[in-house]
C-alpha positions, 0 to 999 in steps of 0.5 A, a space after each residue: 363768064 369768068 375767064 379761068 386762069 391757071 397757076 403754073 407749078 413754079 417756085 413763086 406763086 407769081 402773077 397768074 393767080 393774082 391776075 385771075 382774081 383782078 379779072 374774075 371778080 372784085 377782090 375785097 381788100 383786107 387791110 391787115 393791121 400791123 403789130 405795132 406803129 410803122 413808127 417802130 421802124 425807126 427805133 435805131 435812131 440814136 438816142 442816149 439815156 443819161 443817169 447820174 451816179 451817186 456814187 464816189 469811187 473808193 480806193 481798191 481795198 484788200 481781197 479778204 473778209 477780215 470777218 471769216 478769212 474768206 476771199 472776197 473775189 468774184 464769187 463773193 456774189 457772182 449772182 449779182 451780176 445776174 440781178 440786172 441781166 438774164 438769169 434763172 430763177 433764184 440762181 438755180 441752175 437751168 437744168 429744166 430745159 430749153 426750147 425744142 423744134 417747132 414739132 415737139 416743144 418743151 417751153 415748159 421746162 424752159 427757165 424764164 430769162 427774166 430780170 430777177 432783181 432783189 425781192 424788195 426792189 424799192 430803191 430805198 429801204 426805210 428801216 426806222 420810220 421818223 427816226 429821233 436820231 439825226 444820224 440814222 435820218 442822214 444815213 437813210 438819205 445818203 446819197 453816196 458809199 463815202 458819205 455813209 462812211 464819213 457819217 460813221 467815222 464822225 460818230 464812230 464813238 457813239 455808234 448805236 445799232 440803229 446807225 450801224 443797221 441803217 448804214 448797212 442798209 443804206 449801202 445795200 441801197 446804193 449798190 441797187 442804184 449802181 447796179 441799175 445804172 450799170 444795167 441802163 448804160 453799157 459803158 459800165 461793165 458787169 464785173 464793175 458791179 462786183 467789184 463794187 460789192 467787193 470794196 464795200 465788203 473790205 473797206 475799214 469802215 464797213 469792217 467797224 460796222 460789223 465788229 459793232 453789229 456782232 457786239 450789239 446785234 441782240 438789241 436789233 428789232 426783228 425787221 431790223 435783224 432779218 434785214 441785216 441777216 439778208 442783206 449782209 448776205 447779198 453784200 457778201 459776208 460769208 453765211 458760216 461767219 460768226 456774225 451771220 451764225 449769231 444773226 440766224 440763231 436770233 432769228 430762229 429764237 424769235 420767228 414766232 413774233 416776226 411779222 410778215 416783213 421780217 418773215 419774208 426777208 428771213 425766207 429769201 436768206 434760207 432760199 440760198 443756204 442749201 440743205 440747211 436752209 431747206 430744214 430751217 424753212 420747214 419751221 416757216 412753213 407751219 407758221 405761215 399756213 397756220 396764222 398768216 394766210 387766213 389773216 391776210 387782208 390787203 395787196 401789201 400782206 399778200 405780196 409778203 406772203 408770195 415772197 415767203 411761199 416763193 422762197 419755200 416752194 419745195 416744201 409747199 403742199 398741194 392743200 396749202 397752194 389751194 388755200 393761197 389760190 383761195 386767198 388771191 381770188 378772194 382779194 381779187 374779187 374784193 378789189 383789193 388788187 385792182 389798184 395795187 402796184 403792178 409788181 405785186 400782180 407780177 410776183 404773184 404771177 411768178 409764183 403761179 408759173 413755177 413748174 410745181 404749180 403751173 397746172 394748178 394755177 392757169 386759170 388764176 394766172 390768166 385772170 390776173 394777166 387780164 387785169 394788167 391789159 390796161 396797165 401795160 403801158 405803165 410797166 417798166 422794162 423789166 416788168 414787161 419782160 417778165 409779164 412776156 415770160 409768164 405769158 408765153 408760159 401759158 400763150 393766153 390771155 390774147 389781149 395781153 399779147 398785142 399790148 406787150 408788143 406795142 409797149 416793148 417797141 416804144 421801150 426799145 426806142 427809149 432804152 436803145 443803149 441799155 442791156 434790156 434791149 435783147 429781152 425786149 426784142 424777145 417780146 417782139 418776136 413771137 407771131 410777128 409779120 414778115 416785115 417785123 422779123 426782117 427788122 428784127 433780124 437786123 437788130 440781133 445781128 447788132 446785139 451779137 457784138 454786146 460785151 455781155 453777149 454771153 448773158 443773153 445767149 439764151 434770149 437771142 436763141 429764142 429770137 432766132 427761132 421765133 424769127 425762123 431766119 434763113 440768114 445763114 451768116 447770122 446763124 453761123 455768127 451766132 453760134 461761133 460767138 456763142 462757143 467762143 464766149 462760153 470758153 472765155 467764161 469757163 476760163 474766167 470762172 473763179 472758183 470751179 465746182 464739179 461739172 461747172 465746164 459742162 454746166 456752162 457749155 450746156 448753154 450752147 450745145 443743148 440749145 444747138 440741138 433744139 435750134 429749129 433750123 438744124 433738124 434734118 440737115 437744114 442747117 449745120 454748124 460743123 466745127 461747133 458739132 465737132 469741137 463740142 463733141 471732143 470737149 464733152 468726150 474730155 468732160 465724160 472721162 473726168 469726175 463729172 461722169 458720176 453724175 446721171 443727169 450730166 451724162 445723159 445730156 452730154 451723151 445726147 449730144 455726142 449721139 446726135 452728131 456722131 458720124 453714123 458708126 455710133 459712140 463708145 459702147 462704154 458711154 452707152 453701158 453707162 447711161 444704161 446703168 444710170 437709167 433708174 436715175 434719170 429725170 423726165 427732163 433727162 429722157 426728153 433730152 436723150 429722146 432728142 439726141 435719138 430723134 436728131 441722129 435718126 434724121 441724120 442717118 434714116 437709113 443707117 444699117 450700121 450694126 453697132 449704130 442700130 444696136 445702140 439706138 435700140 438699147 437706148 430706146 429700150 432704156 428709155 421706154 423703161 424710164 417712160 413706164 416708171 415715170 408715168 406712175 409718178 406723174 403730178 401734173 399735165 405738164 408731166 404727162 405731155 412731157 414724157 409723151 412728147 419724149 416718147 414720140 421724138 424718139 420714134 415711139 410707136 403709137 400702136 404700143 400699149 405704152 402709147 395707150 397709157 400715156 394717152 390715158 394718164 392725160 384724162 385725170 389731169 384735164 382740168 389743168 388744160 390751157 393753151 400750151 397743153 392744148 397745142 402740144 396734145 394737138 400736135 402729137 395727135 396730128 402727127 400720129 393720127 391717134 384719135 382720142 375723142 374724149 381728149 379732142 372733145 375736152 379741147 373743143 370745150 376749152 376753146 368754146 369756154 375761153 374763146 375770148 382768151 385763146 390766140 388765133 395760132 392756138 385755134 389753128 393747131 387744134 383745127 389742123 389737128 381734128 382736120 387731120 384725124 377727120 374727127 367731128 367734135 360733139 360740141 359740133 357748131 358751137 366749137 366752129 363758131 367760136 373758131 370762126 369768131 377768133 380768127 376773124 378778129 386776127 387772122 392776120 396774125 398767122 403766117 400764110 400756110 397756117 391761114 390757109 390750113 385753118 380755112 381748109 380745115 373749116 372748109 371740110 366741116 362746112 363752116 368756112 365764112 365768107 369773110 374768111 374766104 375773101 380774106 385768103 382770095 385777094 391780091 394782098 394775101 397773095 403778095 404776102 404769100 410770095 414774100 414768105 416764100 421768098 423769106 422762108 428758111 425751109 426752101 425744101 418744103 415750105 413753098 411746095 406746101 403753100 402752093 398745094 394748100 392754096 390749090 386745095 383750098 381753091 378747089 374746096 371753095 369752088 366746089 362748096 361754095 361756088 356762090 362766092 364768085 372765086 375762079 379755079 386758077 390751079 389748072 395748070 398747076 394741077 396738070 404739071 402736078 399730076 404729071 409727077 404722080 406715078 401710075 398705081 400699081 400695087 398689089 391692092 390697085 391690081 386685085 381690085 382692078 382684076 375683079 372690077 374687069 370681071 364685074 363690069 368689063 374690060 378697058 372699054 368701060 372701065 377707066 383706072 387712075 381716072 382724072 376728075 373735074 378739078 383734078 381728083 385723081 380716083 382709082 377707077 371709074 365707070 358708069 352705069 345705065 338705068 339698067 346697071 349695064 356698063 356705058 362704054 368710056 367713049 360715051 362720057 369721056 368727052 367731059 375733058 378736051 384733048 389737053 385733058 382740062 375739063 370744060 365744065 365744073 360739073 359732070 352731067 348724068 342722064 336720068 337713071 345713069 350712075 357715074 361711079 368713082 372707086 376709091 381704095 383706102 390704104 392703111 394710112 388713110 385711117 386713124 391709127 387706132 380706129 377705122 376713122 377715115 382721116 380728113 382729106 379723103 373725107 373731103 374728097 368723098 364729099 366733093 366727088 358726090 357734089 360733082 355728080 359721082 357715086 362713091 364706092 369706098 374699098 378699105 385695105 382692112 376689109 379687102 384683106 380681111 378673114 370675111 373676103 378670104 377668097 376670090 369669090 368672096 371678093 367678087 361677091 363683096 364688090 357686087 354688093 357695093 356697087 349694086 346695093 339694091 340687087 343685093 
């Protein structure tokens, strides 16, 4: 006989439950595989990588461009700084968002912080193969800038267009060497990379090269012509200069004869030319579409086509994208991509991950990422960072994640002194174990002192969110440092433009709004909130107020952290006037502001405040109506829906029904990222949408080998809360179980408990999963997580309660597993805190039952069952349906209220009836579907020996039961069904 121990209601799980497991049965110890080898813990050992720089210092030249008279300062190629540091795609602004909190994530809008290097990233560009001119050959292998200039000075009187073009190309190549060196060695600062370009551009010998090129550019071959246009632009020559205009016109005249290499360089140049480049690209799009895609037959050609399409993606039609997709699939099936360079696959993944096409290319992206699984160990730091970003866009395939983290850990050890470390740490952060998260916290603290800290604010922000740190000092240090860094960057900004201050500050204040610890007041940095609010008020008084998007984003922050009295009415009025111009992203940001302020002031009755919130919500609902008519992808739909719900939009409205219906046409775009988002908002709203839930279940079945355990947890938790049974039934639950058994240790303890409880509801909890949870190692893990959790107010109690519910479910449904019941003391203490039911609903039912059954001698209210279910009413009927006195069956519990047996025993013909009152919140919000925990309770009571009678709130107060006599008749019919 098992000795039953009880788990007390304490902050820690303590030793009681573990002792119970030890004394009650032999636990099957589950060895949890680590994310990577323990040697990773030693990466802090000093290691310095020395790279020789083939560059000779030049004397600082004048900072004026002799060609166009423009200032050659930091603005020459400020984006060069970001070729070797975190950047947004194509040097565009990061207006499309940041990461949100754990409930309503908007990761899809986040710009990948990758090392966006030159598109043509080989270190040396070979412009002339097998040149006959010895000078050209010497220039192509020159090892320093000074060597190039010396060679040019020697042949100054005999310059040819080949020598000139090769010299310029070599100078650009040496700049890339210097840039990569500076990224590898922190002793070289980012401004030095910019100064290197400045010195090249204004050197007298370089000016002679430009003068010669302007007189002989007509002699350039097509490839050389495109190279000159692109690389002179990259070096810093003004696009409006006479030379650049001549080169561009010549390119457009010859464009019909351009090969893919020349065409790809031209598109990259035009990408940076604003509106003018946009119109010029339209000619190239037609050329690519009609001639090149159909003729492509190799991986190298595909790479160049991908560069062309990436640079002109704003002009690409859906049909053209589909043709490109067919091309990639064809070359993949033919094996052309099997042995190609990894960078070609990464370029394709980058193009497929753009927001415009991410919904259409998820299956192809997953196929390409799967092809990288066995090649991950060969990836460079830049490549592994890029692959990790693309993986996070889709959260699949599963096999790639572990490979990424293992290789990132080894790269950190190899490149400890480089600027890559923050990005590599970000690769390790998702789904990491508690031990690894603690180590990451130490490494992140070191990165706060990096001189390029400003560049890595987005990366460190993501790491802190992933590890969910409870280290307040670290959070304070990060936000204080971020605020100082952005103000310093504003002062150093070379040539301000309209809104540049807000643009830089947004990198801090917007991320602060989405910091996962701050919602509800768990973490606040009051100085940042006050300081940033004052600065944004000042910005709103300036010219930036004419830009709707910026006004929306600044207003959102100001609204979030106001003192509860509201914000200036003129600001609210201005944002309402801008409503027709607000984008989906603007709506998300504004909704987030409302979400935060309502969390901080939940019971605020200030008239001005409530009036402003109501007006803004009404305005945003109008934007939602407008946006939903123009959605183009599932990403758009999920983003709009999450924005609506984050501002406390009601799921009972016609607008929400429209949003749900808008998912259906795009269901083929479903991937793990979308699945998690959809599951999350159905779980929180308790809205039952069978068609979407079945589609998600089918997706899991079809993609079992790719989805993460965390994705399985999200959908299982969702259907458990809704009490929904997918039409795919056992196929779905079997697929979920197989995925979980391969790596349930990747889940946090709370999520593991929720997964097991969900499977228990559907009678699909395997023996392996049971013994994974109920063993000493897992309970130790729960204790460690509780000690380290960032949400001390809720996380420990949620863990304890879920563990109790799972323990109860296993004991009742699967007693053959031999798991002891060790939560009796916990339940006794918990029930002492539960208030006695005294609602009108309860009182009315009690009154009618007393008339039907009898008084307190035969009817118990608020009764306690074995395993501590609390039922509204309990009574027993004999074989003749006559009530039995409570004293005849009450000894089921001892004087302490604890049960001596785990099952009740009824005499033959006797019925022990449990009456359950189901209020409105016991059902899904749009259908009369009993939610999961009440379905589980009903089944457990039946297993324990009760006859369960359920009284729905909606039935009791329906017109059919309008009178007292109707209610009596109704209860008689469900209690005595035979007689009725």
